[in-house]
C-alpha positions as CSV (number, residue, x, y, z in Angstrom):
1,M,-23.4,-15.4,-3.8
2,K,-22.2,-12.5,-0.9
3,V,-21.2,-9.3,-2.1
4,V,-17.7,-8.5,0.8
5,Y,-15.6,-5.3,0.3
6,V,-12.1,-5.5,1.7
7,A,-10.0,-2.2,2.3
8,D,-6.2,-2.5,3.7
9,T,-3.6,-0.5,2.7
10,N,-1.3,-3.5,3.1
11,E,-1.2,-5.6,0.4
12,E,-0.6,-8.7,1.4
13,D,-3.5,-8.8,4.4
14,R,-5.6,-7.8,1.7
15,E,-4.8,-10.1,-0.8
16,G,-4.7,-13.4,1.7
17,I,-8.3,-12.2,2.9
18,K,-9.7,-11.6,-0.4
19,Q,-8.6,-15.4,-1.4
20,Y,-10.0,-17.4,1.4
21,L,-13.2,-15.5,1.2
22,E,-13.6,-15.9,-2.5
23,L,-12.1,-19.8,-1.9
24,S,-15.2,-20.0,1.3
25,G,-18.0,-18.4,-2.0
26,Y,-18.6,-15.0,-1.2
27,E,-17.8,-12.4,-4.0
28,V,-14.8,-9.9,-2.8
29,Q,-13.7,-6.5,-3.5
30,A,-10.7,-4.8,-2.0
31,F,-9.6,-1.6,-1.9
32,E,-6.6,0.1,-0.9
33,D,-8.0,3.6,0.3
34,L,-11.1,4.8,1.6
35,H,-11.6,7.0,-1.6
36,A,-12.2,3.9,-3.3
37,L,-14.6,1.8,-0.8
38,Q,-16.6,4.5,-0.5
39,L,-17.4,5.4,-3.9
40,A,-17.7,1.7,-4.5
41,V,-20.2,1.7,-1.4
42,T,-22.2,4.7,-3.7
43,R,-22.0,1.9,-6.0
44,Q,-23.3,-1.1,-4.7
45,V,-24.0,-2.1,-1.1
46,P,-22.1,-5.1,0.4
47,D,-23.4,-7.6,2.2
48,L,-20.3,-7.1,4.8
49,L,-16.8,-4.9,4.3
50,L,-14.0,-6.0,6.1
51,S,-12.0,-3.1,6.9
52,E,-8.2,-1.8,8.4
53,V,-8.5,1.1,10.4
54,H,-5.3,3.3,9.3
55,F,-5.9,4.5,6.0
56,T,-3.0,7.0,3.9
57,D,-6.0,9.0,3.2
58,G,-8.1,8.8,6.6
59,D,-9.0,7.2,9.0
60,G,-11.7,3.6,9.4
61,F,-13.2,4.8,12.3
62,N,-14.1,8.5,11.0
63,F,-15.8,6.2,8.1
64,L,-17.9,4.1,10.3
65,K,-19.8,6.8,12.2
66,K,-20.2,8.4,8.4
67,L,-21.5,5.4,7.1
68,R,-23.8,4.6,10.1
69,Q,-25.5,7.7,9.1
70,T,-26.9,6.4,6.6
71,S,-26.2,2.1,6.4
72,T,-26.3,-0.4,8.8
73,F,-24.6,-3.5,6.4
74,P,-22.1,-5.3,8.8
75,V,-18.4,-3.8,9.5
76,I,-15.3,-6.4,10.8
77,F,-12.6,-4.0,11.6
78,V,-9.2,-5.7,11.1
79,T,-6.9,-4.2,12.4
80,A,-3.3,-3.4,13.9
81,R,-5.0,-1.1,16.5
82,A,-5.4,-3.7,19.1
83,S,-5.4,-1.7,22.3
84,E,-8.8,-1.7,24.4
85,S,-10.0,1.3,23.9
86,D,-9.9,1.5,20.0
87,R,-11.9,-2.0,20.5
88,I,-13.7,-0.1,22.7
89,L,-14.4,2.6,20.0
90,G,-14.5,0.4,17.2
91,F,-17.9,-1.2,18.6
92,E,-19.6,2.4,20.3
93,L,-19.6,4.0,16.2
94,G,-20.9,0.2,14.9
95,A,-18.8,-2.3,14.2
96,D,-20.3,-6.0,14.4
97,D,-16.3,-7.9,15.4
98,Y,-13.3,-6.4,15.8
99,V,-10.3,-8.3,14.6
100,C,-6.7,-7.7,15.8
101,K,-3.8,-8.1,13.5
102,P,-1.9,-10.7,13.4
103,F,-4.8,-12.9,12.8
104,S,-5.9,-16.8,11.4
105,T,-7.0,-16.2,8.1
106,K,-8.8,-19.3,8.6
107,E,-10.6,-18.0,12.3
108,L,-11.4,-14.8,10.3
109,V,-13.3,-16.5,7.5
110,L,-14.9,-18.8,10.2
111,R,-16.1,-15.5,12.1
112,V,-17.9,-13.9,8.9
113,N,-20.1,-17.3,8.5
114,A,-20.8,-17.6,11.4
115,L,-22.5,-13.2,11.1
116,F,-23.9,-14.4,8.0
117,R,-25.4,-17.6,9.8
118,R,-27.3,-15.4,12.2
119,I,-28.5,-13.1,10.1
120,D,-29.5,-15.2,7.3
121,Y,-31.4,-17.5,10.8
122,S,-32.9,-14.0,12.4
123,T,-34.0,-12.9,8.9
124,S,-35.8,-16.7,8.4
125,D,-39.5,-16.0,7.5
126,S,-40.1,-18.6,11.0
127,Y,-39.7,-15.5,12.4
128,T,-43.3,-13.5,12.7
129,G,-42.1,-10.5,14.4
130,S,-43.8,-9.7,18.0
131,T,-45.4,-6.6,19.8
132,W,-44.5,-5.8,23.7
133,M,-45.5,-2.7,25.8
134,M,-44.2,-1.6,29.0
135,G,-46.7,0.8,30.4
136,N,-47.9,3.2,27.8
137,S,-45.2,2.4,25.7
138,T,-45.6,0.0,22.6
139,L,-42.1,-1.5,21.3
140,Q,-41.9,-4.0,17.6
141,L,-39.6,-6.1,16.4
142,D,-39.8,-7.7,13.2
143,E,-37.1,-9.4,11.7
144,V,-38.5,-10.7,8.8
145,S,-39.1,-7.3,7.2
146,H,-36.3,-5.7,9.6
147,L,-38.4,-3.6,11.8
148,F,-38.2,-2.4,14.8
149,S,-40.1,0.0,16.3
150,I,-40.9,2.4,19.9
151,D,-44.5,4.0,19.6
152,G,-44.2,4.3,16.2
153,N,-41.2,5.4,15.6
154,Q,-38.7,3.1,13.1
155,I,-35.0,2.4,14.8
156,T,-32.5,1.7,13.1
157,L,-30.5,-1.2,14.2
158,T,-26.9,-2.6,13.0
159,A,-26.6,-6.3,12.9
160,A,-24.8,-6.7,15.9
161,E,-27.7,-4.9,17.5
162,W,-30.2,-6.7,15.6
163,R,-28.6,-9.8,17.3
164,I,-28.5,-8.5,21.5
165,M,-32.0,-7.4,20.8
166,S,-33.4,-10.3,19.1
167,Y,-31.9,-12.0,22.1
168,L,-33.3,-9.6,24.7
169,V,-36.3,-10.0,23.7
170,S,-36.6,-14.3,22.5
171,N,-35.9,-14.6,26.5
172,S,-38.0,-11.7,28.1
173,G,-37.9,-11.4,31.7
174,I,-35.0,-13.6,32.0
175,L,-31.5,-12.2,33.1
176,I,-29.1,-12.4,30.4
177,T,-25.6,-12.5,31.4
178,R,-23.2,-10.5,29.7
179,S,-21.1,-13.8,28.7
180,Q,-24.4,-15.3,27.4
181,I,-24.7,-12.8,25.5
182,L,-21.3,-13.0,23.8
183,E,-21.8,-16.7,23.7
184,N,-24.7,-16.7,21.6
185,C,-24.4,-13.6,19.5
186,F,-21.3,-13.4,18.2
187,D,-19.6,-16.8,19.1
188,Y,-16.5,-15.9,21.3
189,S,-17.1,-15.5,24.7
190,F,-13.7,-14.1,26.3
191,E,-14.1,-12.0,29.4
192,S,-12.4,-8.9,28.6
193,Y,-14.7,-8.6,25.6
194,D,-17.7,-7.8,28.9
195,R,-17.3,-4.4,28.0
196,I,-17.6,-5.1,24.5
197,V,-21.4,-6.0,25.7
198,D,-21.5,-2.8,27.6
199,T,-21.2,-0.4,24.7
200,H,-23.7,-2.1,22.8
201,I,-26.5,-2.0,24.7
202,K,-25.6,0.8,25.5
203,N,-25.7,2.3,21.8
204,I,-29.1,0.2,22.1
205,R,-30.6,2.0,24.8
206,A,-29.6,5.5,23.0
207,K,-31.3,4.9,20.1
208,M,-34.5,3.6,21.9
209,G,-34.7,6.8,23.6
210,P,-35.4,8.2,27.4
211,L,-36.6,4.9,28.0
212,G,-34.0,2.7,26.8
213,S,-32.8,2.0,30.2
214,E,-36.4,0.8,31.2
215,W,-36.9,-1.2,28.2
216,I,-33.6,-3.4,28.9
217,E,-33.4,-3.0,32.5
218,T,-29.3,-3.7,33.8
219,V,-29.1,-6.6,36.4
220,R,-25.7,-4.9,38.5
221,G,-23.0,-7.7,38.7
222,Y,-25.1,-9.9,36.1
223,G,-26.2,-8.7,33.0
224,Y,-29.6,-7.5,31.4
225,R,-33.3,-8.0,31.2
226,F,-36.0,-7.1,29.0
227,A,-38.8,-5.6,30.8
228,G,-41.0,-5.7,27.7
229,K,-45.0,-7.3,28.0
230,S,-45.3,-9.6,25.0
231,V,-48.9,-8.7,23.2
232,T,-48.1,-10.9,20.7
233,G,-45.6,-13.1,18.8
234,V,-42.2,-14.8,20.7
235,Q,-42.8,-15.3,24.3
């Protein structure tokens, strides 16, 4: 049974989410402040965190920024902070999804289910990993062992970044539009979310180092293309 943490100062929202998730078969722990959440994460790393941004004892954005220094488990913000700048900031800090209040609890649970399906699929035994070359640089991606490296240097990706990277690599050499990334990696395709794709790509490139923009090419006005040449594995 997957463990989901729900953190929200609003008791009605917190308990409503908790109830729906439990009915869907998840083990849920709920928290009303960041201090209690931090203690829980220290004791047991969850499979997923659903979190507000505003808390009486801190800021959810700052919490995620610190969390991403050591943890990669998926995080979905469920918050009243609904501006575009807040959504972009959430993704820049490593969120896997961003749901604005008021929201449909049923839709939220569907998003949670979809996220876990993608994670479970990408880590299934049917995927054996692959090795890619670009010039003198070597990239290895193995989602069974959850390892990603360039020239032997291991790179840590969030769940959302894994989905995007895997999708680009599995379509190496093919132009992938932002809409395709949204539809295949996030289960939604609203045009307003195009910037979120760009934000994730920016984060992935930064982690990949100086050659990030060469491994993942920008096709202006259209989308992105993975430029590696297959040595082994998926082509």
